[in-house]
DSSP file (Angstrom, degrees, kcal/mol; ACC not computed):
  #  RESIDUE AA STRUCTURE BP1 BP2  ACC     N-H-->O    O-->H-N    N-H-->O    O-->H-N    TCO  KAPPA ALPHA  PHI   PSI    X-CA   Y-CA   Z-CA
    1    1 A M              0   0    0      0, 0.0     2,-0.4     0, 0.0    39,-0.0   0.000 360.0 360.0 360.0 -39.6   80.4  152.9  175.2
    2    2 A I        -     0   0    0      1,-0.0   101,-0.1     2,-0.0   100,-0.0  -0.945 360.0-102.8-117.6 149.1   77.5  152.7  172.8
    3    3 A S     >  -     0   0    0     -2,-0.4     4,-2.6     1,-0.1     5,-0.2  -0.187  25.6-115.1 -66.6 159.2   77.1  149.7  170.5
    4    4 A D  H  > S+     0   0    0      1,-0.2     4,-2.7     2,-0.2     5,-0.2   0.866 118.2  56.6 -61.0 -35.2   78.0  149.9  166.9
    5    5 A K  H  > S+     0   0    0      2,-0.2     4,-2.4     1,-0.2    -1,-0.2   0.939 109.1  44.3 -62.2 -46.9   74.3  149.4  166.1
    6    6 A V  H  > S+     0   0    0      1,-0.2     4,-2.7     2,-0.2    -2,-0.2   0.902 113.1  52.4 -64.0 -40.6   73.3  152.5  168.1
    7    7 A R  H  X S+     0   0    0     -4,-2.6     4,-2.3     2,-0.2    -2,-0.2   0.913 110.9  46.3 -62.3 -43.2   76.2  154.5  166.6
    8    8 A R  H  X S+     0   0    0     -4,-2.7     4,-2.3     2,-0.2    -2,-0.2   0.906 112.9  49.5 -66.8 -41.4   75.1  153.6  163.1
    9    9 A E  H  X S+     0   0    0     -4,-2.4     4,-2.5     2,-0.2    -2,-0.2   0.911 111.7  49.4 -62.6 -41.5   71.4  154.4  163.9
   10   10 A L  H  X S+     0   0    0     -4,-2.7     4,-2.9     2,-0.2     5,-0.2   0.903 109.7  51.0 -64.3 -41.9   72.5  157.7  165.4
   11   11 A A  H  X S+     0   0    0     -4,-2.3     4,-1.8     2,-0.2    -1,-0.2   0.902 111.0  49.1 -61.5 -40.6   74.7  158.5  162.3
   12   12 A K  H  X S+     0   0    0     -4,-2.3     4,-0.8     2,-0.2    -2,-0.2   0.930 113.3  46.0 -65.3 -45.2   71.7  157.8  160.1
   13   13 A E  H >X S+     0   0    0     -4,-2.5     3,-0.9     1,-0.2     4,-0.7   0.926 113.9  48.1 -62.6 -45.8   69.3  160.0  162.2
   14   14 A L  H >X S+     0   0    0     -4,-2.9     4,-3.0     1,-0.3     3,-0.7   0.813 101.5  64.5 -68.0 -28.8   71.9  162.9  162.3
   15   15 A N  H 3< S+     0   0    0     -4,-1.8    -1,-0.3     1,-0.2    -2,-0.2   0.790  97.6  57.0 -63.5 -26.4   72.4  162.6  158.6
   16   16 A E  H << S+     0   0    0     -3,-0.9    -1,-0.2    -4,-0.8    -2,-0.2   0.802 118.3  31.8 -70.1 -29.1   68.8  163.7  158.2
   17   17 A E  H << S+     0   0    0     -3,-0.7     2,-0.5    -4,-0.7    -2,-0.2   0.717 110.8  66.6-102.3 -26.7   69.5  166.9  160.2
   18   18 A I     <  -     0   0    0     -4,-3.0     2,-0.5    -5,-0.1    -1,-0.1  -0.852  61.2-167.1-105.9 130.9   73.1  167.7  159.4
   19   19 A N        -     0   0    0     -2,-0.5     3,-0.1    -3,-0.0    72,-0.1  -0.966  13.6-167.7-118.9 128.5   74.1  168.7  155.9
   20   20 A I    >   -     0   0    0     -2,-0.5     3,-2.2     3,-0.2     8,-0.1  -0.900  19.3-156.1-109.9  97.8   77.7  168.9  154.7
   21   21 A P  T 3  S+     0   0    0      0, 0.0    -1,-0.1     0, 0.0     0, 0.0   0.739  83.7  46.2 -52.8 -37.2   77.1  170.8  151.4
   22   22 A W  T 3  S+     0   0    0     -3,-0.1    -3,-0.0     2,-0.1     0, 0.0   0.345  99.5  82.9 -91.9   7.9   80.2  169.7  149.4
   23   23 A V  S <  S-     0   0    0     -3,-2.2    -3,-0.2     2,-0.0     5,-0.1  -0.928  83.2-112.3-117.3 134.2   79.9  166.0  150.2
   24   24 A P    >>  -     0   0    0      0, 0.0     4,-2.1     0, 0.0     3,-0.9  -0.305  33.2-113.7 -59.3 147.3   77.7  163.4  148.5
   25   25 A E  H 3> S+     0   0    0      1,-0.3     4,-1.3     2,-0.2    -2,-0.0   0.846 113.9  55.5 -52.9 -42.5   74.9  162.1  150.7
   26   26 A G  H 3> S+     0   0    0      1,-0.2     4,-0.7     2,-0.2    -1,-0.3   0.838 112.3  42.4 -63.4 -33.5   76.3  158.5  150.9
   27   27 A I  H <> S+     0   0    0     -3,-0.9     4,-2.1     2,-0.2    -1,-0.2   0.801 103.0  69.1 -81.1 -30.9   79.7  159.8  152.2
   28   28 A E  H  X S+     0   0    0     -4,-2.1     4,-2.3     1,-0.2     5,-0.2   0.904  96.9  51.0 -54.8 -46.8   78.1  162.3  154.6
   29   29 A E  H  X S+     0   0    0     -4,-1.3     4,-2.4     1,-0.2    -1,-0.2   0.887 109.3  51.1 -62.2 -39.0   76.7  159.5  156.8
   30   30 A S  H  X S+     0   0    0     -4,-0.7     4,-2.1     2,-0.2    -1,-0.2   0.879 109.5  50.5 -64.9 -37.8   80.1  157.9  157.0
   31   31 A M  H  X S+     0   0    0     -4,-2.1     4,-2.3     2,-0.2    -2,-0.2   0.883 110.5  49.0 -67.1 -38.5   81.7  161.2  158.0
   32   32 A I  H  X S+     0   0    0     -4,-2.3     4,-2.4     2,-0.2    -2,-0.2   0.904 108.9  53.2 -66.5 -41.3   79.1  161.7  160.7
   33   33 A Y  H  X S+     0   0    0     -4,-2.4     4,-1.6     1,-0.2    -2,-0.2   0.921 110.3  48.1 -57.7 -44.7   79.7  158.1  162.0
   34   34 A H  H  X S+     0   0    0     -4,-2.1     4,-1.5     1,-0.2    -2,-0.2   0.917 109.7  51.9 -61.6 -44.7   83.4  159.0  162.2
   35   35 A A  H  X S+     0   0    0     -4,-2.3     4,-2.0     1,-0.2    -2,-0.2   0.862 104.3  57.0 -62.9 -36.5   82.6  162.3  164.0
   36   36 A I  H  X S+     0   0    0     -4,-2.4     4,-2.5     1,-0.2    -1,-0.2   0.907 104.2  54.0 -59.6 -41.0   80.5  160.3  166.5
   37   37 A G  H  X S+     0   0    0     -4,-1.6     4,-2.3     1,-0.2    -1,-0.2   0.878 105.0  53.1 -60.7 -38.8   83.6  158.3  167.2
   38   38 A L  H  X S+     0   0    0     -4,-1.5     4,-1.8     2,-0.2    -1,-0.2   0.917 110.2  47.4 -62.5 -42.9   85.6  161.4  168.0
   39   39 A V  H  X S+     0   0    0     -4,-2.0     4,-2.9     1,-0.2     5,-0.2   0.915 110.9  51.6 -64.5 -43.2   83.0  162.5  170.5
   40   40 A L  H  X S+     0   0    0     -4,-2.5     4,-2.5     1,-0.2    -1,-0.2   0.896 106.8  54.3 -61.3 -40.7   83.0  159.1  172.1
   41   41 A E  H  X S+     0   0    0     -4,-2.3     4,-0.8     2,-0.2    -1,-0.2   0.925 114.0  40.5 -59.7 -45.4   86.8  159.1  172.5
   42   42 A V  H >< S+     0   0    0     -4,-1.8     3,-0.9     1,-0.2     4,-0.5   0.938 115.4  50.2 -69.9 -46.1   86.7  162.5  174.3
   43   43 A A  H >X S+     0   0    0     -4,-2.9     3,-1.7     1,-0.2     4,-0.6   0.877 101.8  62.7 -60.7 -38.4   83.6  161.6  176.4
   44   44 A E  H >< S+     0   0    0     -4,-2.5     3,-0.7     1,-0.3    -1,-0.2   0.814  93.8  62.6 -60.6 -30.3   85.1  158.3  177.5
   45   45 A R  T << S+     0   0    0     -3,-0.9    -1,-0.3    -4,-0.8    -2,-0.2   0.757 108.9  41.8 -64.1 -23.7   88.0  160.1  179.3
   46   46 A Y  T <4 S+     0   0    0     -3,-1.7    -1,-0.2    -4,-0.5    -2,-0.2   0.421  93.6  88.7-107.8  -0.5   85.5  161.8  181.6
   47   47 A I  S << S-     0   0    0     -3,-0.7     5,-0.1    -4,-0.6    -1,-0.0  -0.882  76.5-130.0-103.4 115.5   83.1  159.0  182.4
   48   48 A P    >>  -     0   0    0      0, 0.0     4,-2.1     0, 0.0     3,-0.9  -0.231  21.7-113.4 -61.1 150.5   84.2  156.9  185.4
   49   49 A L  H 3> S+     0   0    0      1,-0.3     4,-2.3     2,-0.2     5,-0.2   0.863 115.7  59.9 -51.4 -41.3   84.3  153.1  185.0
   50   50 A E  H 3> S+     0   0    0      1,-0.2     4,-0.6     2,-0.2    -1,-0.3   0.865 108.2  44.3 -60.4 -36.5   81.4  152.7  187.5
   51   51 A L  H X> S+     0   0    0     -3,-0.9     3,-0.7     2,-0.2     4,-0.5   0.863 109.4  55.8 -76.2 -35.5   79.2  154.9  185.3
   52   52 A K  H >< S+     0   0    0     -4,-2.1     3,-1.4     1,-0.2     4,-0.5   0.886 101.6  59.1 -60.4 -37.6   80.3  153.1  182.1
   53   53 A E  H >< S+     0   0    0     -4,-2.3     3,-1.0     1,-0.3    -1,-0.2   0.769  91.8  68.5 -64.9 -24.5   79.2  149.8  183.7
   54   54 A L  H X< S+     0   0    0     -3,-0.7     3,-1.2    -4,-0.6    -1,-0.3   0.785  86.9  68.3 -64.3 -25.9   75.7  151.1  184.1
   55   55 A I  T << S+     0   0    0     -3,-1.4    -1,-0.2    -4,-0.5    -2,-0.2   0.851 105.1  41.1 -60.0 -33.7   75.3  151.0  180.3
   56   56 A Y  T <  S+     0   0    0     -3,-1.0    -1,-0.3    -4,-0.5    -2,-0.2   0.327 105.5  70.1 -99.3   6.7   75.4  147.2  180.5
   57   57 A N    X   -     0   0    0     -3,-1.2     3,-0.9    49,-0.2    -1,-0.2  -0.824  54.8-179.2-127.7  92.4   73.2  146.8  183.6
   58   58 A P  T 3  S+     0   0    0      0, 0.0    52,-2.1     0, 0.0    -1,-0.1   0.655  79.8  58.7 -68.8 -14.5   69.6  147.7  182.8
   59   59 A T  T 3  S+     0   0    0     50,-0.2     2,-0.3    52,-0.1    50,-0.1   0.741 109.3  43.0 -88.1 -21.8   68.4  147.0  186.4
   60   60 A E  S <  S+     0   0    0     -3,-0.9     2,-0.3    -6,-0.1    -3,-0.2  -0.851  75.3 111.9-116.4 157.2   70.7  149.6  188.0
   61   61 A G        -     0   0    0     -2,-0.3    47,-0.2    48,-0.1     2,-0.1  -0.968  60.7 -50.2 166.0-178.3   71.5  153.0  186.8
   62   62 A L  B     -a  108   0A   0     45,-2.9    47,-2.4    -2,-0.3     2,-0.2  -0.445  52.1-113.8 -76.0 151.2   71.2  156.7  187.2
   63   63 A E     >  -     0   0    0     45,-0.2     4,-2.4    -2,-0.1     3,-0.3  -0.538  35.9-106.9 -75.4 156.3   67.9  158.4  188.0
   64   64 A A  H  > S+     0   0    0      1,-0.2     4,-2.2     2,-0.2     5,-0.2   0.874 120.9  52.3 -55.1 -40.8   66.8  160.7  185.1
   65   65 A E  H  > S+     0   0    0      1,-0.2     4,-2.1     2,-0.2    -1,-0.2   0.889 109.6  49.2 -64.7 -39.2   67.7  163.8  187.2
   66   66 A G  H  > S+     0   0    0     -3,-0.3     4,-2.6     2,-0.2    -2,-0.2   0.886 110.0  51.0 -66.0 -39.6   71.2  162.5  187.9
   67   67 A A  H  X S+     0   0    0     -4,-2.4     4,-2.8     2,-0.2    -2,-0.2   0.896 109.1  51.3 -64.4 -40.1   71.7  161.7  184.2
   68   68 A K  H  X S+     0   0    0     -4,-2.2     4,-2.2    -5,-0.2    -2,-0.2   0.918 111.0  48.0 -63.5 -43.3   70.6  165.3  183.3
   69   69 A F  H  X S+     0   0    0     -4,-2.1     4,-1.9     2,-0.2    -2,-0.2   0.938 114.0  46.3 -61.3 -47.9   73.0  166.8  185.8
   70   70 A F  H  X S+     0   0    0     -4,-2.6     4,-3.0     1,-0.2    -2,-0.2   0.891 109.4  55.4 -63.5 -40.0   75.9  164.6  184.6
   71   71 A F  H  X S+     0   0    0     -4,-2.8     4,-3.0     1,-0.2     5,-0.2   0.930 107.3  49.5 -57.4 -47.0   75.0  165.4  180.9
   72   72 A N  H  X S+     0   0    0     -4,-2.2     4,-1.2     1,-0.2    -1,-0.2   0.882 113.9  45.3 -62.6 -38.9   75.3  169.1  181.6
   73   73 A K  H  X S+     0   0    0     -4,-1.9     4,-1.1     2,-0.2    -1,-0.2   0.910 114.3  49.1 -68.4 -42.2   78.7  168.7  183.3
   74   74 A L  H >X S+     0   0    0     -4,-3.0     4,-2.7     1,-0.2     3,-0.6   0.909 108.2  52.0 -66.0 -43.0   79.9  166.4  180.6
   75   75 A I  H 3X S+     0   0    0     -4,-3.0     4,-2.0     1,-0.2    -1,-0.2   0.861 104.5  59.0 -61.8 -34.3   78.9  168.7  177.7
   76   76 A A  H 3< S+     0   0    0     -4,-1.2    -1,-0.2    -5,-0.2    -2,-0.2   0.824 115.6  33.1 -66.1 -31.5   80.8  171.5  179.4
   77   77 A V  H << S+     0   0    0     -4,-1.1     4,-0.4    -3,-0.6    -2,-0.2   0.780 121.5  46.6 -94.2 -29.4   84.1  169.6  179.3
   78   78 A V  H >X S+     0   0    0     -4,-2.7     3,-1.5    -5,-0.2     4,-0.6   0.929 102.1  61.2 -78.6 -46.4   83.6  167.7  176.0
   79   79 A N  G >< S+     0   0    0     -4,-2.0     3,-1.3    -5,-0.3    -1,-0.1   0.872 101.3  51.1 -54.6 -46.0   82.3  170.5  173.7
   80   80 A P  G 34 S+     0   0    0      0, 0.0    -1,-0.3     0, 0.0    -2,-0.1   0.731 108.7  54.4 -66.0 -17.6   85.4  172.7  173.9
   81   81 A Q  G <4 S+     0   0    0     -3,-1.5     2,-0.5    -4,-0.4    -2,-0.2   0.527  94.0  81.9 -92.0  -5.8   87.6  169.8  173.1
   82   82 A I    <<  +     0   0    0     -3,-1.3     2,-0.3    -4,-0.6    14,-0.0  -0.868  45.4 166.5-105.9 129.2   85.8  168.8  169.9
   83   83 A D        -     0   0    0     -2,-0.5     3,-0.1     9,-0.0     6,-0.0  -0.873  11.1-172.6-139.8 107.3   86.5  170.6  166.6
   84   84 A I    >   -     0   0    0     -2,-0.3     3,-2.0     1,-0.1     8,-0.1  -0.858   9.7-160.2-102.4 103.4   85.1  168.9  163.5
   85   85 A P  T 3  S+     0   0    0      0, 0.0    -1,-0.1     0, 0.0     4,-0.1   0.677  85.0  55.8 -64.3 -19.3   86.4  170.9  160.6
   86   86 A F  T 3  S+     0   0    0    -55,-0.1     2,-0.4     2,-0.1   -55,-0.0   0.327  99.9  73.0 -96.0   9.8   83.9  169.7  158.1
   87   87 A M  S <  S-     0   0    0     -3,-2.0    -3,-0.1   -67,-0.1     2,-0.1  -0.927  82.3-113.7-123.9 148.1   80.8  170.8  160.1
   88   88 A M     >  -     0   0    0     -2,-0.4     4,-2.5     1,-0.1     3,-0.2  -0.419  38.1-111.8 -65.9 152.9   79.3  174.1  161.0
   89   89 A D  H  > S+     0   0    0      1,-0.2     4,-2.4     2,-0.2     5,-0.2   0.880 118.2  52.9 -58.3 -39.1   79.5  174.9  164.7
   90   90 A S  H  > S+     0   0    0      2,-0.2     4,-1.8     1,-0.2    -1,-0.2   0.885 111.2  45.9 -66.0 -37.5   75.8  174.5  165.2
   91   91 A D  H  > S+     0   0    0      2,-0.2     4,-2.4    -3,-0.2    -2,-0.2   0.871 110.7  53.7 -71.1 -37.1   75.8  171.0  163.5
   92   92 A E  H  X S+     0   0    0     -4,-2.5     4,-2.7     2,-0.2    -2,-0.2   0.923 109.3  48.1 -61.4 -44.5   78.8  170.0  165.6
   93   93 A R  H  X S+     0   0    0     -4,-2.4     4,-2.8     1,-0.2     5,-0.2   0.899 110.3  52.2 -63.7 -40.2   77.0  171.0  168.8
   94   94 A K  H  X S+     0   0    0     -4,-1.8     4,-2.3     2,-0.2    -1,-0.2   0.914 111.0  47.6 -61.4 -42.7   73.9  169.0  167.6
   95   95 A L  H  X S+     0   0    0     -4,-2.4     4,-2.4     2,-0.2    -2,-0.2   0.942 112.8  47.7 -64.0 -48.3   76.1  166.0  167.0
   96   96 A I  H  X S+     0   0    0     -4,-2.7     4,-2.5     1,-0.2     5,-0.2   0.940 112.5  49.5 -59.3 -48.4   77.8  166.3  170.4
   97   97 A D  H  X S+     0   0    0     -4,-2.8     4,-2.4     1,-0.2    -1,-0.2   0.924 112.0  48.0 -56.4 -46.5   74.5  166.7  172.2
   98   98 A N  H  X S+     0   0    0     -4,-2.3     4,-2.0    -5,-0.2    -1,-0.2   0.871 111.3  49.7 -66.8 -37.2   73.0  163.7  170.5
   99   99 A V  H  X S+     0   0    0     -4,-2.4     4,-1.9     2,-0.2    -1,-0.2   0.939 113.6  45.7 -65.6 -46.3   75.9  161.4  171.2
  100  100 A L  H  X S+     0   0    0     -4,-2.5     4,-2.6     1,-0.2    -2,-0.2   0.869 110.9  53.0 -67.5 -35.3   76.0  162.4  174.9
  101  101 A V  H  X S+     0   0    0     -4,-2.4     4,-2.7    -5,-0.2    -1,-0.2   0.908 107.2  52.8 -63.3 -41.3   72.2  162.0  175.2
  102  102 A A  H  X S+     0   0    0     -4,-2.0     4,-1.3     2,-0.2    -2,-0.2   0.904 110.8  47.3 -61.1 -40.8   72.6  158.5  173.7
  103  103 A I  H  X S+     0   0    0     -4,-1.9     4,-0.8     1,-0.2     3,-0.3   0.943 112.4  49.0 -64.0 -47.3   75.2  157.6  176.4
  104  104 A M  H >X S+     0   0    0     -4,-2.6     4,-1.0     1,-0.2     3,-1.0   0.889 105.8  57.2 -62.1 -39.9   73.0  159.1  179.2
  105  105 A H  H 3< S+     0   0    0     -4,-2.7     3,-0.5     1,-0.3    -1,-0.2   0.868 105.9  50.9 -59.8 -35.3   69.9  157.1  178.0
  106  106 A Q  H 3< S+     0   0    0     -4,-1.3    -1,-0.3    -3,-0.3   -49,-0.2   0.695 108.6  52.7 -75.9 -16.8   71.9  153.9  178.4
  107  107 A M  H << S+     0   0    0     -3,-1.0   -45,-2.9    -4,-0.8     2,-0.3   0.579  85.7 101.1 -92.1 -11.4   72.9  154.9  181.9
  108  108 A I  B  < S-a   62   0A   0     -4,-1.0   -45,-0.2    -3,-0.5     3,-0.1  -0.569  82.1-109.0 -79.0 135.4   69.4  155.6  183.2
  109  109 A A        -     0   0    0    -47,-2.4     2,-0.2    -2,-0.3   -50,-0.2  -0.322  35.6-104.6 -61.7 140.0   67.9  152.8  185.2
  110  110 A A              0   0    0    -52,-2.1    -1,-0.1   -50,-0.2   -49,-0.0  -0.469 360.0 360.0 -64.0 133.8   65.1  150.9  183.6
  111  111 A Q              0   0    0     -2,-0.2    -1,-0.1    -3,-0.1    -2,-0.1   0.438 360.0 360.0 -96.8 360.0   61.8  151.9  185.1
């Protein structure tokens, strides 16, 4: 749903904000990358094919308000299904929010 490049960039950005105290910094980013994959797996179950196709079509897409509405609905179903045992709940929520925002940004029509 999001490219590997975007996923790696997101893992790098989140690694700046999320700390896993007992893990070396180099491994931390890989663990965050893995956690992003878990969120994507769950989110993908709830995103209809027609909306997934918007990611690859920059001329068509959701309006920003529609994306915000969908994001709020998606977070409500995805968040309870994710439990990342190596993260604090607040960091887990930050990761989930950022992954879903990345998806929504790709679904918004180019202006």
